[in-house]
TIVO-2410 file (N, C-alpha, C; in nm, 3 decimals):
# residues 116
REC num residu      c1      c2      c3 atome chaine
REC   1      M   0.083  -0.116   0.000     N      A
REC   1      M   0.000   0.000   0.000    CA      A
REC   1      M   0.089   0.124   0.000     C      A
REC   2      Y   0.059   0.220  -0.087     N      A
REC   2      Y   0.135   0.344  -0.099    CA      A
REC   2      Y   0.066   0.453  -0.018     C      A
REC   3      I   0.144   0.521   0.066     N      A
REC   3      I   0.089   0.632   0.144    CA      A
REC   3      I   0.140   0.761   0.083     C      A
REC   4      F   0.047   0.846   0.042     N      A
REC   4      F   0.081   0.973  -0.020    CA      A
REC   4      F   0.110   1.077   0.087     C      A
REC   5      S   0.222   1.146   0.072     N      A
REC   5      S   0.258   1.253   0.164    CA      A
REC   5      S   0.242   1.386   0.092     C      A
REC   6      P   0.157   1.477   0.141     N      A
REC   6      P   0.136   1.604   0.072    CA      A
REC   6      P   0.257   1.698   0.082     C      A
REC   7      D   0.343   1.674   0.177     N      A
REC   7      D   0.461   1.759   0.193    CA      A
REC   7      D   0.575   1.706   0.106     C      A
REC   8      P   0.642   1.796   0.033     N      A
REC   8      P   0.756   1.750  -0.048    CA      A
REC   8      P   0.870   1.702   0.042     C      A
REC   9      I   0.947   1.611  -0.011     N      A
REC   9      I   1.062   1.561   0.062    CA      A
REC   9      I   1.165   1.673   0.068     C      A
REC  10      E   1.215   1.699   0.186     N      A
REC  10      E   1.313   1.805   0.201    CA      A
REC  10      E   1.452   1.744   0.214     C      A
REC  11      H   1.543   1.794   0.131     N      A
REC  11      H   1.681   1.749   0.131    CA      A
REC  11      H   1.768   1.861   0.187     C      A
REC  12      E   1.889   1.828   0.221     N      A
REC  12      E   1.985   1.929   0.263    CA      A
REC  12      E   2.035   2.003   0.138     C      A
REC  13      P   2.046   2.136   0.143     N      A
REC  13      P   2.106   2.208   0.030    CA      A
REC  13      P   2.251   2.164   0.012     C      A
REC  14      E   2.296   2.161  -0.112     N      A
REC  14      E   2.433   2.119  -0.143    CA      A
REC  14      E   2.497   2.218  -0.239     C      A
REC  15      L   2.629   2.219  -0.238     N      A
REC  15      L   2.704   2.312  -0.322    CA      A
REC  15      L   2.834   2.245  -0.365     C      A
REC  16      H   2.862   2.248  -0.495     N      A
REC  16      H   2.986   2.192  -0.549    CA      A
REC  16      H   3.045   2.292  -0.648     C      A
REC  17      V   3.174   2.319  -0.635     N      A
REC  17      V   3.242   2.410  -0.726    CA      A
REC  17      V   3.351   2.334  -0.799     C      A
REC  18      T   3.355   2.348  -0.931     N      A
REC  18      T   3.457   2.284  -1.013    CA      A
REC  18      T   3.517   2.388  -1.108     C      A
REC  19      G   3.629   2.356  -1.163     N      A
REC  19      G   3.693   2.446  -1.259    CA      A
REC  19      G   3.839   2.408  -1.275     C      A
REC  20      S   3.912   2.497  -1.340     N      A
REC  20      S   4.055   2.475  -1.361    CA      A
REC  20      S   4.133   2.549  -1.254     C      A
REC  21      E   4.207   2.473  -1.176     N      A
REC  21      E   4.287   2.532  -1.070    CA      A
REC  21      E   4.405   2.609  -1.127     C      A
REC  22      Y   4.459   2.562  -1.238     N      A
REC  22      Y   4.572   2.626  -1.303    CA      A
REC  22      Y   4.530   2.674  -1.441     C      A
REC  23      V   4.547   2.804  -1.465     N      A
REC  23      V   4.507   2.865  -1.592    CA      A
REC  23      V   4.626   2.941  -1.646     C      A
REC  24      S   4.655   2.926  -1.775     N      A
REC  24      S   4.764   3.001  -1.837    CA      A
REC  24      S   4.723   3.146  -1.859     C      A
REC  25      L   4.821   3.233  -1.854     N      A
REC  25      L   4.801   3.374  -1.878    CA      A
REC  25      L   4.727   3.394  -2.010     C      A
REC  26      N   4.628   3.478  -2.013     N      A
REC  26      N   4.545   3.512  -2.130    CA      A
REC  26      N   4.443   3.405  -2.168     C      A
REC  27      E   4.436   3.293  -2.096     N      A
REC  27      E   4.329   3.196  -2.118    CA      A
REC  27      E   4.211   3.232  -2.029     C      A
REC  28      D   4.094   3.172  -2.054     N      A
REC  28      D   3.975   3.202  -1.975    CA      A
REC  28      D   3.973   3.119  -1.848     C      A
REC  29      I   3.931   3.183  -1.738     N      A
REC  29      I   3.902   3.113  -1.613    CA      A
REC  29      I   3.756   3.072  -1.621     C      A
REC  30      R   3.727   2.945  -1.597     N      A
REC  30      R   3.589   2.895  -1.599    CA      A
REC  30      R   3.563   2.818  -1.471     C      A
REC  31      L   3.471   2.870  -1.391     N      A
REC  31      L   3.431   2.804  -1.267    CA      A
REC  31      L   3.283   2.772  -1.274     C      A
REC  32      V   3.246   2.654  -1.226     N      A
REC  32      V   3.106   2.611  -1.228    CA      A
REC  32      V   3.063   2.579  -1.085     C      A
REC  33      C   2.952   2.640  -1.046     N      A
REC  33      C   2.895   2.616  -0.914    CA      A
REC  33      C   2.761   2.546  -0.933     C      A
REC  34      N   2.751   2.424  -0.881     N      A
REC  34      N   2.626   2.348  -0.887    CA      A
REC  34      N   2.561   2.358  -0.750     C      A
REC  35      A   2.454   2.436  -0.740     N      A
REC  35      A   2.384   2.461  -0.614    CA      A
REC  35      A   2.251   2.387  -0.616     C      A
REC  36      T   2.229   2.306  -0.514     N      A
REC  36      T   2.105   2.230  -0.504    CA      A
REC  36      T   2.027   2.277  -0.383     C      A
REC  37      G   1.903   2.317  -0.404     N      A
REC  37      G   1.819   2.366  -0.295    CA      A
REC  37      G   1.753   2.253  -0.219     C      A
REC  38      A   1.692   2.287  -0.105     N      A
REC  38      A   1.628   2.187  -0.020    CA      A
REC  38      A   1.506   2.126  -0.088     C      A
REC  39      T   1.420   2.209  -0.148     N      A
REC  39      T   1.300   2.158  -0.213    CA      A
REC  39      T   1.287   2.202  -0.358     C      A
REC  40      M   1.357   2.309  -0.395     N      A
REC  40      M   1.350   2.358  -0.532    CA      A
REC  40      M   1.482   2.423  -0.569     C      A
REC  41      A   1.499   2.452  -0.697     N      A
REC  41      A   1.624   2.514  -0.743    CA      A
REC  41      A   1.638   2.654  -0.687     C      A
REC  42      P   1.757   2.691  -0.641     N      A
REC  42      P   1.779   2.828  -0.595    CA      A
REC  42      P   1.763   2.927  -0.710     C      A
REC  43      D   1.727   3.050  -0.679     N      A
REC  43      D   1.716   3.153  -0.781    CA      A
REC  43      D   1.852   3.206  -0.824     C      A
REC  44      N   1.947   3.206  -0.732     N      A
REC  44      N   2.077   3.265  -0.761    CA      A
REC  44      N   2.180   3.220  -0.659     C      A
REC  45      V   2.306   3.239  -0.692     N      A
REC  45      V   2.416   3.222  -0.597    CA      A
REC  45      V   2.497   3.351  -0.601     C      A
REC  46      D   2.577   3.372  -0.499     N      A
REC  46      D   2.666   3.487  -0.495    CA      A
REC  46      D   2.808   3.440  -0.521     C      A
REC  47      W   2.881   3.513  -0.605     N      A
REC  47      W   3.021   3.485  -0.632    CA      A
REC  47      W   3.107   3.591  -0.566     C      A
REC  48      F   3.220   3.548  -0.508     N      A
REC  48      F   3.314   3.638  -0.444    CA      A
REC  48      F   3.454   3.611  -0.497     C      A
REC  49      F   3.536   3.716  -0.499     N      A
REC  49      F   3.676   3.705  -0.538    CA      A
REC  49      F   3.759   3.772  -0.428     C      A
REC  50      N   3.844   3.693  -0.362     N      A
REC  50      N   3.927   3.742  -0.252    CA      A
REC  50      N   3.845   3.819  -0.149     C      A
REC  51      G   3.726   3.767  -0.118     N      A
REC  51      G   3.642   3.823  -0.014    CA      A
REC  51      G   3.547   3.933  -0.057     C      A
REC  52      E   3.555   3.979  -0.180     N      A
REC  52      E   3.469   4.086  -0.230    CA      A
REC  52      E   3.369   4.031  -0.331     C      A
REC  53      P   3.245   4.085  -0.332     N      A
REC  53      P   3.148   4.040  -0.432    CA      A
REC  53      P   3.202   4.061  -0.574     C      A
REC  54      V   3.181   3.963  -0.660     N      A
REC  54      V   3.230   3.971  -0.797    CA      A
REC  54      V   3.172   4.092  -0.870     C      A
REC  55      S   3.046   4.122  -0.849     N      A
REC  55      S   2.984   4.234  -0.921    CA      A
REC  55      S   3.046   4.368  -0.884     C      A
REC  56      A   3.104   4.378  -0.764     N      A
REC  56      A   3.163   4.504  -0.719    CA      A
REC  56      A   3.308   4.519  -0.763     C      A
REC  57      N   3.366   4.414  -0.821     N      A
REC  57      N   3.506   4.417  -0.858    CA      A
REC  57      N   3.520   4.469  -1.000     C      A
REC  58      S   3.587   4.581  -1.016     N      A
REC  58      S   3.596   4.644  -1.148    CA      A
REC  58      S   3.720   4.602  -1.228     C      A
REC  59      I   3.801   4.510  -1.176     N      A
REC  59      I   3.923   4.474  -1.250    CA      A
REC  59      I   3.891   4.399  -1.379     C      A
REC  60      W   3.769   4.348  -1.391     N      A
REC  60      W   3.736   4.267  -1.509    CA      A
REC  60      W   3.672   4.346  -1.622     C      A
REC  61      H   3.619   4.462  -1.596     N      A
REC  61      H   3.556   4.547  -1.697    CA      A
REC  61      H   3.466   4.464  -1.788     C      A
REC  62      D   3.507   4.443  -1.912     N      A
REC  62      D   3.426   4.368  -2.009    CA      A
REC  62      D   3.467   4.221  -2.019     C      A
REC  63      R   3.543   4.170  -1.924     N      A
REC  63      R   3.591   4.031  -1.930    CA      A
REC  63      R   3.508   3.934  -1.848     C      A
REC  64      L   3.407   3.982  -1.775     N      A
REC  64      L   3.329   3.899  -1.684    CA      A
REC  64      L   3.201   3.849  -1.750     C      A
REC  65      V   3.176   3.718  -1.740     N      A
REC  65      V   3.052   3.658  -1.790    CA      A
REC  65      V   2.997   3.569  -1.680     C      A
REC  66      R   2.867   3.586  -1.649     N      A
REC  66      R   2.799   3.499  -1.553    CA      A
REC  66      R   2.681   3.434  -1.624     C      A
REC  67      L   2.676   3.302  -1.619     N      A
REC  67      L   2.567   3.227  -1.681    CA      A
REC  67      L   2.497   3.145  -1.574     C      A
REC  68      N   2.364   3.148  -1.573     N      A
REC  68      N   2.286   3.066  -1.480    CA      A
REC  68      N   2.192   2.978  -1.560     C      A
REC  69      N   2.186   2.851  -1.521     N      A
REC  69      N   2.102   2.755  -1.591    CA      A
REC  69      N   2.032   2.667  -1.488     C      A
REC  70      K   1.901   2.652  -1.503     N      A
REC  70      K   1.825   2.562  -1.417    CA      A
REC  70      K   1.775   2.446  -1.503     C      A
REC  71      P   1.843   2.331  -1.493     N      A
REC  71      P   1.794   2.214  -1.568    CA      A
REC  71      P   1.657   2.175  -1.513     C      A
REC  72      L   1.564   2.150  -1.602     N      A
REC  72      L   1.428   2.115  -1.559    CA      A
REC  72      L   1.405   1.967  -1.575     C      A
REC  73      P   1.328   1.904  -1.494     N      A
REC  73      P   1.289   1.948  -1.361    CA      A
REC  73      P   1.403   1.921  -1.265     C      A
REC  74      G   1.400   1.982  -1.150     N      A
REC  74      G   1.505   1.955  -1.054    CA      A
REC  74      G   1.518   2.060  -0.947     C      A
REC  75      R   1.617   2.039  -0.864     N      A
REC  75      R   1.642   2.129  -0.751    CA      A
REC  75      R   1.772   2.204  -0.768     C      A
REC  76      S   1.834   2.198  -0.887     N      A
REC  76      S   1.967   2.255  -0.900    CA      A
REC  76      S   1.973   2.378  -0.989     C      A
REC  77      L   2.067   2.463  -0.956     N      A
REC  77      L   2.103   2.580  -1.035    CA      A
REC  77      L   2.250   2.563  -1.069     C      A
REC  78      I   2.284   2.577  -1.195     N      A
REC  78      I   2.423   2.569  -1.237    CA      A
REC  78      I   2.465   2.710  -1.277     C      A
REC  79      S   2.557   2.766  -1.200     N      A
REC  79      S   2.607   2.901  -1.224    CA      A
REC  79      S   2.750   2.892  -1.272     C      A
REC  80      E   2.778   2.954  -1.385     N      A
REC  80      E   2.913   2.952  -1.441    CA      A
REC  80      E   2.970   3.094  -1.437     C      A
REC  81      L   3.090   3.104  -1.386     N      A
REC  81      L   3.162   3.231  -1.380    CA      A
REC  81      L   3.280   3.221  -1.476     C      A
REC  82      I   3.285   3.312  -1.572     N      A
REC  82      I   3.392   3.311  -1.672    CA      A
REC  82      I   3.464   3.446  -1.667     C      A
REC  83      I   3.595   3.440  -1.652     N      A
REC  83      I   3.679   3.559  -1.660    CA      A
REC  83      I   3.762   3.542  -1.786     C      A
REC  84      K   3.739   3.625  -1.886     N      A
REC  84      K   3.809   3.612  -2.013    CA      A
REC  84      K   3.950   3.672  -2.004     C      A
REC  85      R   4.042   3.613  -2.078     N      A
REC  85      R   4.179   3.661  -2.090    CA      A
REC  85      R   4.242   3.688  -1.953     C      A
REC  86      A   4.266   3.582  -1.879     N      A
REC  86      A   4.318   3.593  -1.743    CA      A
REC  86      A   4.448   3.673  -1.735     C      A
REC  87      T   4.456   3.757  -1.632     N      A
REC  87      T   4.577   3.831  -1.602    CA      A
REC  87      T   4.630   3.780  -1.468     C      A
REC  88      M   4.748   3.822  -1.431     N      A
REC  88      M   4.805   3.780  -1.303    CA      A
REC  88      M   4.720   3.829  -1.186     C      A
REC  89      E   4.650   3.940  -1.201     N      A
REC  89      E   4.564   3.994  -1.095    CA      A
REC  89      E   4.440   3.907  -1.071     C      A
REC  90      D   4.409   3.815  -1.161     N      A
REC  90      D   4.291   3.730  -1.148    CA      A
REC  90      D   4.318   3.607  -1.060     C      A
REC  91      R   4.442   3.585  -1.019     N      A
REC  91      R   4.472   3.471  -0.933    CA      A
REC  91      R   4.419   3.501  -0.794     C      A
REC  92      G   4.370   3.396  -0.728     N      A
REC  92      G   4.321   3.415  -0.592    CA      A
REC  92      G   4.209   3.319  -0.559     C      A
REC  93      N   4.133   3.355  -0.457     N      A
REC  93      N   4.026   3.270  -0.406    CA      A
REC  93      N   3.890   3.315  -0.457     C      A
REC  94      Y   3.821   3.223  -0.521     N      A
REC  94      Y   3.685   3.246  -0.569    CA      A
REC  94      Y   3.591   3.164  -0.481     C      A
REC  95      V   3.478   3.222  -0.444     N      A
REC  95      V   3.383   3.154  -0.358    CA      A
REC  95      V   3.244   3.165  -0.419     C      A
REC  96      C   3.173   3.052  -0.419     N      A
REC  96      C   3.032   3.047  -0.456    CA      A
REC  96      C   2.953   3.029  -0.327     C      A
REC  97      R   2.855   3.117  -0.304     N      A
REC  97      R   2.777   3.110  -0.180    CA      A
REC  97      R   2.629   3.094  -0.213     C      A
REC  98      L   2.570   2.991  -0.152     N      A
REC  98      L   2.426   2.967  -0.168    CA      A
REC  98      L   2.348   3.034  -0.056     C      A
REC  99      T   2.393   3.015   0.067     N      A
REC  99      T   2.331   3.078   0.184    CA      A
REC  99      T   2.442   3.134   0.271     C      A
REC 100      K   2.405   3.203   0.377     N      A
REC 100      K   2.507   3.260   0.467    CA      A
REC 100      K   2.591   3.152   0.533     C      A
REC 101      T   2.540   3.030   0.540     N      A
REC 101      T   2.613   2.922   0.605    CA      A
REC 101      T   2.665   2.816   0.508     C      A
REC 102      L   2.638   2.831   0.380     N      A
REC 102      L   2.681   2.731   0.282    CA      A
REC 102      L   2.754   2.799   0.167     C      A
REC 103      A   2.886   2.784   0.167     N      A
REC 103      A   2.971   2.842   0.063    CA      A
REC 103      A   3.087   2.748   0.037     C      A
REC 104      K   3.138   2.750  -0.087     N      A
REC 104      K   3.253   2.667  -0.124    CA      A
REC 104      K   3.353   2.755  -0.198     C      A
REC 105      G   3.480   2.736  -0.164     N      A
REC 105      G   3.586   2.813  -0.227    CA      A
REC 105      G   3.664   2.733  -0.329     C      A
REC 106      F   3.733   2.807  -0.415     N      A
REC 106      F   3.815   2.746  -0.520    CA      A
REC 106      F   3.932   2.840  -0.547     C      A
REC 107      K   4.054   2.790  -0.534     N      A
REC 107      K   4.173   2.872  -0.557    CA      A
REC 107      K   4.219   2.857  -0.701     C      A
REC 108      V   4.244   2.971  -0.767     N      A
REC 108      V   4.289   2.971  -0.905    CA      A
REC 108      V   4.430   3.030  -0.911     C      A
REC 109      H   4.519   2.958  -0.980     N      A
REC 109      H   4.657   3.002  -1.002    CA      A
REC 109      H   4.671   3.038  -1.150     C      A
REC 110      I   4.738   3.149  -1.177     N      A
REC 110      I   4.764   3.190  -1.315    CA      A
REC 110      I   4.909   3.158  -1.346     C      A
REC 111      L   4.931   3.082  -1.452     N      A
REC 111      L   5.066   3.041  -1.492    CA      A
REC 111      L   5.121   3.140  -1.595     C      A
REC 112      N   5.233   3.197  -1.565     N      A
REC 112      N   5.295   3.296  -1.652    CA      A
REC 112      N   5.417   3.233  -1.717     C      A
REC 113      G   5.392   3.140  -1.805     N      A
REC 113      G   5.503   3.070  -1.868    CA      A
REC 113      G   5.476   3.041  -2.014     C      A
REC 114      I   5.577   3.000  -2.083     N      A
REC 114      I   5.566   2.966  -2.224    CA      A
REC 114      I   5.546   2.816  -2.235     C      A
REC 115      R   5.447   2.776  -2.315     N      A
REC 115      R   5.423   2.633  -2.338    CA      A
REC 115      R   5.528   2.578  -2.432     C      A
REC 116      I   5.567   2.456  -2.403     N      A
REC 116      I   5.667   2.390  -2.489    CA      A
REC 116      I   5.599   2.284  -2.573     C      A
***
């Protein structure tokens, strides 16, 4: 016998950040944050660079791209942060934050060398 529950199943929110830890000078930095909500997909995540909100950081001018995608159906939001033509100033700590208590960091190193 199946018992129907009118309340949706509640899961713990989750957050995963992936990307390239090492990026060559002038290549694009690509970070992906997969945020899963408790019962539904989050509307947005916040991105930070070295402790400051990404939107407030003017070092990127026209090099910053943010893409958000909600695969249907589901509880996840996939947010992609792209910094075009990486400079040495782009190295540092990037953080994706879903809630005040759930955030994941990712350190990016910029390689200033010649490929062989």
